[in-house]
C-alpha positions, 0 to 999 in steps of 0.5 A: 803552160806551153801548148804547141799548135794545140796538139802538144809537144808530140803533135796530133798523133802523140809519140808511140812507144810500143803499145803506149802513146805519150802526149805532153803540153796540149790543150784540152778544149772541153775543160779549158785546161791543159794536160802536162803529161799523158801515157795511155796504153792497153793496160795502163793510163796516167795523166796529169792535168790542169783544168776545171775540177769536178767537185768545186768547178775551180781550176787546179792540178789533178791526176788520173791513174789506172792499170790492169793486173791479172784482168782486174782494173786498179785505180780510178778515172776520178780526178785526184788532187794528189794521187788516186787511191788504189782500188779495184774497179768493178767490171 
């Protein structure tokens, strides 16, 4: 996977579009992995990573998705190998 200057395709500050920050192809030093694509905002977050999996400790692809509807958080911060189940996150 490509990594540009360790910060990714859009540099250290990412690409800001409205209230969202987009990052791509950057190194994740804490896991020794890489992030392929990441979108972060006040009501939504979606990320696709290659790194150490929490359950097995092996390296692999996983995603994280979370968003808010009507003041309720939907999704999960847990790693999912394909996609996270859509569930309400308790406050």
